[in-house]
BARO-31173 format. One record per residue (C-alpha): residue number from 1; y, z, x; residue in three letters. Coordinates in nm, 2 decimals. Layout:
N
<NUM <Y Z X> ALA>
...
//
This chain:
475
<1 <0.00 0.00 0.00> MET>
<2 <0.36 -0.06 0.10> ILE>
<3 <0.63 0.17 -0.02> LYS>
<4 <1.00 0.10 0.00> LEU>
<5 <1.23 0.40 -0.03> THR>
<6 <1.61 0.40 -0.07> ASN>
<7 <1.65 0.05 0.07> ILE>
<8 <2.02 -0.05 0.10> SER>
<9 <2.18 -0.36 0.24> LYS>
<10 <2.55 -0.46 0.28> THR>
<11 <2.70 -0.79 0.41> PHE>
<12 <3.04 -0.69 0.52> GLY>
<13 <3.21 -0.57 0.20> GLU>
<14 <2.94 -0.70 -0.03> VAL>
<15 <2.68 -0.45 -0.14> ARG>
<16 <2.36 -0.65 -0.20> ALA>
<17 <2.12 -0.35 -0.24> LEU>
<18 <2.16 0.02 -0.31> HIS>
<19 <1.88 0.27 -0.28> LYS>
<20 <1.60 0.05 -0.41> VAL>
<21 <1.25 0.20 -0.44> ASN>
<22 <0.94 -0.01 -0.49> LEU>
<23 <0.56 0.05 -0.46> ASN>
<24 <0.33 -0.24 -0.39> ILE>
<25 <-0.05 -0.19 -0.46> TYR>
<26 <-0.35 -0.40 -0.36> PRO>
<27 <-0.51 -0.61 -0.64> GLY>
<28 <-0.20 -0.61 -0.86> THR>
<29 <0.07 -0.86 -0.95> ILE>
<30 <0.41 -0.69 -0.95> HIS>
<31 <0.70 -0.88 -1.12> GLY>
<32 <1.06 -0.86 -0.98> ILE>
<33 <1.32 -0.98 -1.23> ILE>
<34 <1.70 -0.98 -1.26> GLY>
<35 <1.98 -1.22 -1.30> GLU>
<36 <2.09 -1.44 -1.01> ASN>
<37 <2.26 -1.23 -0.74> GLY>
<38 <2.09 -0.91 -0.85> ALA>
<39 <1.94 -0.86 -0.50> GLY>
<40 <1.59 -1.00 -0.55> LYS>
<41 <1.60 -1.25 -0.26> SER>
<42 <1.77 -1.00 -0.03> THR>
<43 <1.50 -0.74 -0.10> LEU>
<44 <1.22 -0.99 -0.03> MET>
<45 <1.39 -1.10 0.30> LYS>
<46 <1.40 -0.74 0.41> ILE>
<47 <1.03 -0.71 0.33> LEU>
<48 <0.95 -1.03 0.53> THR>
<49 <1.16 -0.94 0.83> GLY>
<50 <1.42 -1.21 0.79> PHE>
<51 <1.70 -0.97 0.76> ILE>
<52 <1.73 -0.60 0.85> ARG>
<53 <1.80 -0.33 0.60> ARG>
<54 <2.11 -0.12 0.64> SER>
<55 <1.93 0.20 0.55> SER>
<56 <1.61 0.32 0.38> GLY>
<57 <1.25 0.32 0.49> ASN>
<58 <0.95 0.08 0.47> VAL>
<59 <0.62 0.27 0.47> ILE>
<60 <0.29 0.09 0.54> TYR>
<61 <-0.04 0.29 0.54> GLN>
<62 <0.16 0.61 0.55> SER>
<63 <0.36 0.51 0.86> LYS>
<64 <0.73 0.43 0.87> ASN>
<65 <0.75 0.07 1.01> ILE>
<66 <1.05 -0.13 1.14> ASN>
<67 <1.04 -0.49 1.04> LEU>
<68 <1.26 -0.66 1.31> GLN>
<69 <1.14 -1.02 1.25> SER>
<70 <0.91 -1.24 1.04> PRO>
<71 <0.65 -1.20 1.32> ARG>
<72 <0.64 -0.82 1.25> ASP>
<73 <0.58 -0.88 0.88> ALA>
<74 <0.32 -1.14 0.94> ARG>
<75 <0.13 -0.91 1.18> GLU>
<76 <0.07 -0.66 0.89> ILE>
<77 <-0.02 -0.94 0.65> GLY>
<78 <0.31 -1.01 0.46> ILE>
<79 <0.36 -1.37 0.37> GLY>
<80 <0.62 -1.54 0.14> MET>
<81 <0.61 -1.86 -0.06> LEU>
<82 <0.98 -1.96 -0.08> TYR>
<83 <1.15 -2.14 -0.36> GLN>
<84 <1.23 -2.42 -0.12> GLU>
<85 <0.91 -2.48 0.09> PRO>
<86 <0.94 -2.41 0.46> LEU>
<87 <0.76 -2.70 0.60> ASP>
<88 <0.80 -3.00 0.83> PHE>
<89 <0.84 -3.31 0.61> PRO>
<90 <0.78 -3.56 0.89> LEU>
<91 <0.45 -3.40 0.99> LEU>
<92 <0.12 -3.44 0.81> THR>
<93 <-0.04 -3.19 0.56> VAL>
<94 <-0.29 -3.09 0.83> LEU>
<95 <-0.02 -3.04 1.10> ASP>
<96 <0.17 -2.82 0.86> ASN>
<97 <-0.14 -2.63 0.77> PHE>
<98 <-0.20 -2.55 1.14> MET>
<99 <0.16 -2.44 1.20> THR>
<100 <0.18 -2.08 1.31> GLY>
<101 <-0.19 -2.03 1.29> GLY>
<102 <-0.47 -1.98 1.55> SER>
<103 <-0.56 -2.24 1.82> SER>
<104 <-0.87 -2.37 1.64> PHE>
<105 <-0.92 -2.74 1.71> PRO>
<106 <-0.79 -2.98 1.44> PRO>
<107 <-1.14 -3.06 1.33> SER>
<108 <-1.21 -2.70 1.24> ARG>
<109 <-0.87 -2.66 1.07> GLN>
<110 <-0.94 -2.98 0.87> ARG>
<111 <-1.26 -2.82 0.75> ALA>
<112 <-1.08 -2.50 0.66> ASN>
<113 <-0.82 -2.69 0.47> LEU>
<114 <-1.09 -2.88 0.28> SER>
<115 <-1.27 -2.56 0.19> ARG>
<116 <-0.96 -2.39 0.07> LEU>
<117 <-0.86 -2.69 -0.14> CYS>
<118 <-1.20 -2.69 -0.30> SER>
<119 <-1.19 -2.31 -0.36> ASP>
<120 <-0.85 -2.33 -0.54> PHE>
<121 <-0.89 -2.67 -0.71> GLY>
<122 <-0.61 -2.84 -0.50> PHE>
<123 <-0.61 -3.21 -0.40> ASP>
<124 <-0.43 -3.25 -0.07> LEU>
<125 <-0.47 -3.54 0.16> ASP>
<126 <-0.47 -3.39 0.52> PRO>
<127 <-0.34 -3.71 0.67> ASP>
<128 <-0.05 -3.77 0.43> CYS>
<129 <0.30 -3.69 0.55> ARG>
<130 <0.46 -3.40 0.37> VAL>
<131 <0.77 -3.60 0.27> ASN>
<132 <0.53 -3.82 0.06> GLN>
<133 <0.39 -3.53 -0.16> ILE>
<134 <0.55 -3.35 -0.45> THR>
<135 <0.72 -3.01 -0.45> VAL>
<136 <0.42 -2.86 -0.62> GLY>
<137 <0.18 -3.00 -0.36> GLU>
<138 <0.40 -2.87 -0.08> ARG>
<139 <0.39 -2.53 -0.25> GLN>
<140 <0.01 -2.55 -0.26> GLN>
<141 <0.00 -2.64 0.11> LEU>
<142 <0.22 -2.34 0.20> GLU>
<143 <0.00 -2.11 -0.01> LEU>
<144 <-0.32 -2.22 0.16> LEU>
<145 <-0.15 -2.18 0.50> ARG>
<146 <-0.06 -1.82 0.42> LEU>
<147 <-0.41 -1.75 0.30> ILE>
<148 <-0.55 -1.90 0.62> GLN>
<149 <-0.33 -1.66 0.82> GLN>
<150 <-0.48 -1.36 0.64> GLY>
<151 <-0.19 -1.27 0.41> THR>
<152 <-0.26 -0.94 0.23> LYS>
<153 <0.08 -0.90 0.06> ILE>
<154 <0.19 -1.23 -0.10> LEU>
<155 <0.55 -1.28 -0.22> ILE>
<156 <0.64 -1.57 -0.44> LEU>
<157 <1.01 -1.66 -0.51> ASP>
<158 <1.04 -1.86 -0.84> GLU>
<159 <0.71 -2.04 -0.77> PRO>
<160 <0.70 -2.26 -1.09> THR>
<161 <1.06 -2.40 -1.06> SER>
<162 <1.04 -2.78 -1.03> GLY>
<163 <0.66 -2.81 -1.06> ILE>
<164 <0.45 -2.97 -1.33> SER>
<165 <0.26 -2.79 -1.60> GLU>
<166 <-0.07 -2.89 -1.44> LYS>
<167 <0.04 -2.76 -1.10> GLN>
<168 <0.16 -2.44 -1.27> GLN>
<169 <-0.19 -2.38 -1.42> ASP>
<170 <-0.35 -2.43 -1.08> LEU>
<171 <-0.11 -2.19 -0.92> LEU>
<172 <-0.17 -1.92 -1.19> PHE>
<173 <-0.55 -1.96 -1.15> THR>
<174 <-0.51 -1.92 -0.77> ALA>
<175 <-0.30 -1.60 -0.81> LEU>
<176 <-0.55 -1.44 -1.04> ARG>
<177 <-0.83 -1.52 -0.79> ASN>
<178 <-0.62 -1.37 -0.50> LEU>
<179 <-0.55 -1.06 -0.71> LYS>
<180 <-0.92 -1.02 -0.79> ALA>
<181 <-0.99 -1.04 -0.41> GLY>
<182 <-0.75 -0.75 -0.35> GLY>
<183 <-0.43 -0.93 -0.25> THR>
<184 <-0.11 -0.75 -0.35> ALA>
<185 <0.13 -1.01 -0.51> ILE>
<186 <0.50 -0.98 -0.57> LEU>
<187 <0.62 -1.24 -0.83> LEU>
<188 <1.00 -1.30 -0.83> VAL>
<189 <1.08 -1.50 -1.14> SER>
<190 <1.34 -1.54 -1.41> HIS>
<191 <1.08 -1.67 -1.65> LYS>
<192 <0.97 -1.38 -1.87> LEU>
<193 <0.68 -1.58 -2.01> ASP>
<194 <0.53 -1.58 -1.66> GLU>
<195 <0.59 -1.21 -1.61> ILE>
<196 <0.42 -1.12 -1.94> GLU>
<197 <0.13 -1.35 -1.87> LEU>
<198 <0.05 -1.25 -1.51> LEU>
<199 <0.20 -0.92 -1.41> CYS>
<200 <0.06 -0.57 -1.42> ASP>
<201 <0.40 -0.40 -1.38> ASP>
<202 <0.76 -0.51 -1.34> VAL>
<203 <1.07 -0.39 -1.17> THR>
<204 <1.42 -0.49 -1.29> VAL>
<205 <1.72 -0.53 -1.05> LEU>
<206 <2.08 -0.55 -1.16> ARG>
<207 <2.38 -0.55 -0.92> HIS>
<208 <2.15 -0.45 -0.63> GLY>
<209 <2.00 -0.14 -0.81> GLU>
<210 <1.67 -0.08 -0.99> VAL>
<211 <1.75 -0.04 -1.36> THR>
<212 <1.40 -0.03 -1.51> ALA>
<213 <1.03 -0.02 -1.43> TYR>
<214 <0.74 -0.07 -1.67> TRP>
<215 <0.37 -0.12 -1.67> LYS>
<216 <0.23 -0.37 -1.92> ARG>
<217 <0.26 -0.43 -2.21> PRO>
<218 <0.62 -0.53 -2.17> PHE>
<219 <0.90 -0.54 -2.43> ASP>
<220 <1.09 -0.87 -2.40> ARG>
<221 <1.42 -0.74 -2.55> ASP>
<222 <1.41 -0.43 -2.33> ALA>
<223 <1.36 -0.65 -2.02> MET>
<224 <1.66 -0.87 -2.11> LEU>
<225 <1.88 -0.56 -2.18> LEU>
<226 <1.78 -0.42 -1.84> ALA>
<227 <1.87 -0.75 -1.67> MET>
<228 <2.19 -0.83 -1.85> PHE>
<229 <2.32 -0.53 -2.04> ASP>
<230 <2.32 -0.75 -2.35> THR>
<231 <2.05 -1.00 -2.48> VAL>
<232 <2.17 -1.34 -2.37> PRO>
<233 <2.22 -1.61 -2.63> GLU>
<234 <2.00 -1.92 -2.62> SER>
<235 <2.12 -2.22 -2.42> LYS>
<236 <2.39 -2.43 -2.59> PRO>
<237 <2.30 -2.77 -2.71> THR>
<238 <2.46 -3.07 -2.54> ALA>
<239 <2.81 -3.18 -2.64> VAL>
<240 <2.78 -3.45 -2.89> ASN>
<241 <2.92 -3.74 -2.68> TYR>
<242 <2.95 -4.08 -2.83> THR>
<243 <2.80 -4.35 -2.61> ALA>
<244 <3.04 -4.65 -2.55> VAL>
<245 <3.06 -4.89 -2.26> GLU>
<246 <2.77 -4.94 -2.01> PRO>
<247 <2.81 -4.74 -1.69> VAL>
<248 <2.48 -4.82 -1.51> LEU>
<249 <2.24 -5.10 -1.57> ASP>
<250 <1.89 -5.13 -1.42> PHE>
<251 <1.73 -5.47 -1.45> HIS>
<252 <1.37 -5.49 -1.34> LYS>
<253 <1.43 -5.25 -1.05> VAL>
<254 <1.14 -5.17 -0.82> SER>
<255 <1.12 -4.94 -0.52> SER>
<256 <0.84 -4.83 -0.29> GLY>
<257 <1.01 -4.50 -0.21> LYS>
<258 <0.87 -4.16 -0.32> GLY>
<259 <0.52 -4.09 -0.44> ARG>
<260 <0.52 -4.33 -0.73> SER>
<261 <0.83 -4.54 -0.66> GLY>
<262 <0.97 -4.74 -0.95> LEU>
<263 <0.80 -5.03 -1.11> ASN>
<264 <1.02 -5.29 -1.27> SER>
<265 <1.24 -5.04 -1.45> VAL>
<266 <1.51 -5.17 -1.69> SER>
<267 <1.75 -4.95 -1.88> THR>
<268 <2.12 -4.92 -1.96> THR>
<269 <2.31 -4.59 -1.93> ILE>
<270 <2.64 -4.57 -2.13> ARG>
<271 <2.95 -4.37 -2.09> ALA>
<272 <2.94 -4.05 -2.29> GLY>
<273 <2.56 -4.00 -2.27> GLU>
<274 <2.37 -3.70 -2.14> VAL>
<275 <2.05 -3.86 -2.03> VAL>
<276 <1.75 -3.63 -1.94> GLY>
<277 <1.48 -3.77 -1.72> LEU>
<278 <1.13 -3.62 -1.80> ALA>
<279 <0.81 -3.66 -1.61> GLY>
<280 <0.56 -3.49 -1.38> VAL>
<281 <0.71 -3.43 -1.04> ASP>
<282 <0.70 -3.75 -0.83> GLY>
<283 <0.68 -3.99 -1.13> SER>
<284 <0.99 -4.18 -1.03> GLY>
<285 <1.28 -3.96 -1.16> GLN>
<286 <1.41 -3.87 -0.82> SER>
<287 <1.39 -4.23 -0.69> VAL>
<288 <1.58 -4.33 -1.01> PHE>
<289 <1.86 -4.08 -0.93> LEU>
<290 <1.89 -4.18 -0.57> GLN>
<291 <1.91 -4.55 -0.66> LEU>
<292 <2.17 -4.47 -0.92> ALA>
<293 <2.38 -4.28 -0.66> PHE>
<294 <2.33 -4.54 -0.39> GLY>
<295 <2.13 -4.33 -0.15> LEU>
<296 <1.85 -4.60 -0.19> LEU>
<297 <1.86 -4.97 -0.24> GLN>
<298 <1.60 -5.14 -0.46> PRO>
<299 <1.32 -5.35 -0.32> ASP>
<300 <1.37 -5.59 -0.60> SER>
<301 <1.57 -5.62 -0.92> GLY>
<302 <1.94 -5.55 -0.99> ARG>
<303 <2.15 -5.24 -1.04> ILE>
<304 <2.49 -5.30 -1.19> SER>
<305 <2.77 -5.03 -1.20> ARG>
<306 <3.06 -5.09 -1.42> SER>
<307 <3.27 -4.83 -1.24> ARG>
<308 <3.24 -4.92 -0.87> GLU>
<309 <3.56 -4.74 -0.79> SER>
<310 <3.44 -4.41 -0.92> VAL>
<311 <3.25 -4.18 -0.68> SER>
<312 <2.97 -4.00 -0.87> PRO>
<313 <2.86 -3.64 -0.79> ALA>
<314 <2.50 -3.58 -0.69> PHE>
<315 <2.33 -3.24 -0.70> LEU>
<316 <1.99 -3.28 -0.53> PRO>
<317 <1.69 -3.06 -0.60> ALA>
<318 <1.68 -2.91 -0.25> ASP>
<319 <2.02 -2.74 -0.25> ARG>
<320 <2.01 -2.60 0.10> LEU>
<321 <1.85 -2.88 0.29> ALA>
<322 <2.01 -3.18 0.11> GLU>
<323 <2.31 -3.05 -0.08> GLY>
<324 <2.47 -2.81 0.17> LEU>
<325 <2.49 -2.74 0.54> VAL>
<326 <2.30 -2.41 0.61> PRO>
<327 <2.50 -2.30 0.91> GLY>
<328 <2.84 -2.35 0.75> LEU>
<329 <3.03 -2.09 0.54> THR>
<330 <3.15 -2.11 0.19> ILE>
<331 <3.50 -2.18 0.31> ARG>
<332 <3.39 -2.45 0.54> GLU>
<333 <3.22 -2.63 0.25> HIS>
<334 <3.54 -2.61 0.05> GLN>
<335 <3.73 -2.76 0.34> ILE>
<336 <3.48 -3.05 0.37> LEU>
<337 <3.52 -3.12 0.00> SER>
<338 <3.90 -3.13 0.01> SER>
<339 <4.18 -3.33 0.17> ASN>
<340 <4.32 -3.05 0.38> ILE>
<341 <4.44 -3.26 0.67> GLY>
<342 <4.37 -3.31 1.04> PRO>
<343 <4.46 -2.96 1.15> VAL>
<344 <4.22 -2.68 1.04> ILE>
<345 <4.32 -2.31 1.10> THR>
<346 <4.16 -1.98 1.02> SER>
<347 <4.35 -1.99 0.69> LYS>
<348 <4.27 -2.34 0.59> SER>
<349 <4.10 -2.36 0.25> GLY>
<350 <4.11 -1.98 0.21> LEU>
<351 <4.30 -1.97 -0.12> ALA>
<352 <4.09 -2.25 -0.26> LYS>
<353 <3.77 -2.07 -0.16> THR>
<354 <3.87 -1.74 -0.31> ARG>
<355 <3.95 -1.92 -0.64> ARG>
<356 <3.61 -2.09 -0.63> ALA>
<357 <3.43 -1.76 -0.56> ILE>
<358 <3.61 -1.59 -0.85> LYS>
<359 <3.59 -1.88 -1.09> SER>
<360 <3.22 -1.95 -1.03> TYR>
<361 <3.11 -1.59 -0.98> ASN>
<362 <2.97 -1.66 -0.63> ILE>
<363 <2.84 -1.34 -0.47> VAL>
<364 <2.97 -1.36 -0.12> GLY>
<365 <3.29 -1.38 0.08> SER>
<366 <3.47 -1.70 0.22> PRO>
<367 <3.30 -1.64 0.56> GLU>
<368 <2.95 -1.60 0.41> THR>
<369 <2.70 -1.86 0.56> ALA>
<370 <2.54 -2.05 0.28> VAL>
<371 <2.20 -1.99 0.42> LYS>
<372 <2.25 -1.62 0.32> ASP>
<373 <2.31 -1.71 -0.05> LEU>
<374 <2.06 -1.67 -0.33> SER>
<375 <1.93 -1.98 -0.51> GLY>
<376 <2.17 -1.91 -0.81> GLY>
<377 <2.47 -1.87 -0.58> ASN>
<378 <2.38 -2.19 -0.40> LEU>
<379 <2.39 -2.37 -0.73> GLN>
<380 <2.73 -2.21 -0.82> ARG>
<381 <2.87 -2.32 -0.49> LEU>
<382 <2.75 -2.68 -0.54> LEU>
<383 <2.91 -2.68 -0.89> LEU>
<384 <3.24 -2.57 -0.73> SER>
<385 <3.23 -2.87 -0.50> LEU>
<386 <3.22 -3.12 -0.78> ILE>
<387 <3.55 -3.31 -0.80> PRO>
<388 <3.77 -3.24 -1.10> ASN>
<389 <3.73 -3.49 -1.40> ASP>
<390 <3.43 -3.66 -1.24> VAL>
<391 <3.29 -3.94 -1.46> GLN>
<392 <2.93 -3.95 -1.35> LEU>
<393 <2.72 -3.65 -1.25> ILE>
<394 <2.36 -3.70 -1.13> LEU>
<395 <2.13 -3.39 -1.09> MET>
<396 <1.78 -3.30 -1.00> GLU>
<397 <1.66 -2.97 -1.16> ASN>
<398 <2.01 -2.84 -1.23> PRO>
<399 <1.89 -2.49 -1.34> THR>
<400 <1.60 -2.45 -1.10> ARG>
<401 <1.55 -2.08 -1.03> GLY>
<402 <1.84 -1.97 -1.26> LEU>
<403 <1.81 -1.69 -1.51> ASP>
<404 <1.90 -1.75 -1.88> LEU>
<405 <2.27 -1.65 -1.85> GLN>
<406 <2.32 -1.85 -1.53> SER>
<407 <2.15 -2.16 -1.67> ALA>
<408 <2.37 -2.14 -1.99> SER>
<409 <2.68 -2.09 -1.77> TRP>
<410 <2.58 -2.39 -1.55> THR>
<411 <2.56 -2.63 -1.85> TRP>
<412 <2.89 -2.49 -1.98> GLU>
<413 <3.06 -2.57 -1.65> GLN>
<414 <2.90 -2.92 -1.63> LEU>
<415 <3.04 -3.01 -1.98> HIS>
<416 <3.38 -2.87 -1.88> ASN>
<417 <3.40 -3.06 -1.55> ARG>
<418 <3.31 -3.40 -1.68> ILE>
<419 <3.57 -3.63 -1.85> THR>
<420 <3.54 -3.69 -2.23> PRO>
<421 <3.37 -4.03 -2.17> ASP>
<422 <3.18 -3.91 -1.87> GLY>
<423 <2.81 -3.94 -1.82> THR>
<424 <2.55 -3.69 -1.71> ILE>
<425 <2.20 -3.79 -1.59> ILE>
<426 <1.96 -3.51 -1.49> PHE>
<427 <1.59 -3.47 -1.41> ALA>
<428 <1.42 -3.15 -1.52> SER>
<429 <1.05 -3.03 -1.55> PRO>
<430 <1.16 -2.80 -1.83> ASP>
<431 <1.10 -2.99 -2.15> LEU>
<432 <1.29 -2.74 -2.36> GLU>
<433 <1.60 -2.79 -2.14> GLU>
<434 <1.57 -3.16 -2.18> LEU>
<435 <1.55 -3.13 -2.56> LEU>
<436 <1.84 -2.89 -2.58> GLN>
<437 <2.08 -3.05 -2.33> GLN>
<438 <2.02 -3.43 -2.36> SER>
<439 <2.15 -3.68 -2.61> SER>
<440 <1.88 -3.92 -2.48> ARG>
<441 <1.56 -3.88 -2.29> ILE>
<442 <1.38 -4.12 -2.06> LEU>
<443 <1.02 -4.03 -1.98> THR>
<444 <0.87 -4.15 -1.65> PHE>
<445 <0.50 -4.19 -1.57> TYR>
<446 <0.37 -4.35 -1.25> ASN>
<447 <0.70 -4.52 -1.17> GLY>
<448 <0.76 -4.66 -1.51> SER>
<449 <0.97 -4.56 -1.81> ILE>
<450 <0.72 -4.49 -2.09> THR>
<451 <0.95 -4.35 -2.35> LEU>
<452 <1.32 -4.40 -2.42> ASP>
<453 <1.43 -4.20 -2.72> THR>
<454 <1.73 -4.00 -2.87> PRO>
<455 <1.66 -3.63 -2.81> ALA>
<456 <1.68 -3.55 -3.18> HIS>
<457 <1.41 -3.81 -3.25> ALA>
<458 <1.14 -3.65 -3.03> THR>
<459 <0.99 -3.30 -2.98> ASN>
<460 <0.81 -3.09 -2.72> TYR>
<461 <0.46 -3.21 -2.82> ARG>
<462 <0.55 -3.57 -2.79> GLN>
<463 <0.72 -3.53 -2.46> LEU>
<464 <0.44 -3.32 -2.31> SER>
<465 <0.20 -3.60 -2.39> ARG>
<466 <0.43 -3.87 -2.27> ALA>
<467 <0.48 -3.72 -1.93> VAL>
<468 <0.11 -3.72 -1.87> THR>
<469 <0.08 -4.09 -1.97> GLY>
<470 <-0.08 -4.02 -2.31> GLU>
<471 <0.04 -4.20 -2.62> LYS>
<472 <0.12 -3.98 -2.92> ASP>
<473 <0.06 -4.15 -3.26> PRO>
<474 <0.39 -4.00 -3.38> ALA>
<475 <0.60 -4.18 -3.12> ILE>
//
């Protein structure tokens, strides 16, 4: 067992944690919940040795231990599956599996990978490069790597964000098997359905402090009250824009990029639409967005943009690796997004940054490095960098890893930032979010659009069948 007692952490003037107590037992799944910025990620980073606590004790097997680095945590069997996979995209699945492990020859490691894949029902090609597999498969690979290294205490940070329902089912089965084998699991999640389904007990954090602890069965309303003080309202439905002139036209566009690429896709996006892109991860949605933004060029076909002079805003799925610069501060990002001039001083962008921190509720100071921000705060920072009155916003998983209030707030900000005839195109694995926020939904399967429908004319059942390639008689 590991016991955390009176753990506190400050970053300058920001108090991230205050006297947090937590007990972790073998053979249990312990849920950690709280709104974004509540201190969940900071607590997990302390437990994994990535950052040092300001005060308090970590007790392992009745001894007070000092976790100075991730190596210290790994040596006692602590491993973490991060929201953004920590892997090497240009290396193969097997190369990544071997990273940080023993010096077994590749042939033995290949056999170990095959055995573990079979044990957990995963289908990973050892010779495929990691940048060619889906987020869910990268997560599976990282989980197997941690198991191979003898992890006894497994921490998962928002593990189902951005993965398909099938991959989620595989993950849940794997977690139950690990629990049965005596592994202690900490599940950090904002999805209360997951907490109720998997967890034996749950701890709630708010403003860096423990506000509640329960063993199952759990009370949904009580958990929400402990997280937010008040029960949050459901997500607002999308603004009822009226589609007018074409903004983006795809005519028989094909691309070999990504897992499925695109296969002769034709569609027209009009000004005023909120278009949701549905599909299992890797079905073509990401490639569609990158082509729409101009990051990729089609192998064949034609893409026409009616507003060539307008610079669209693009929020990628991997906020830290693709959307931001980890080593730079919040202020430096605000400077990069502004026309401040050729001379930059210690005060450049300071007023603008303070306004952004206040307006977007970013937990941090102007000089906080973005690599130290939680997932929710990374998303808030990205939103603050969107130009005023933008006409086209493209997004991958816009509310990935966000709690209910933060997700609702994010959509409110998006609708406020865009012009009255502006267009939003977003991909999400959350079918409910697609139904609630879209005026129109495009469903992708194996690189093709299999369904193009107004959001009000479809439902969860139809979409869930369409994303797996099944035809629903009601469609």
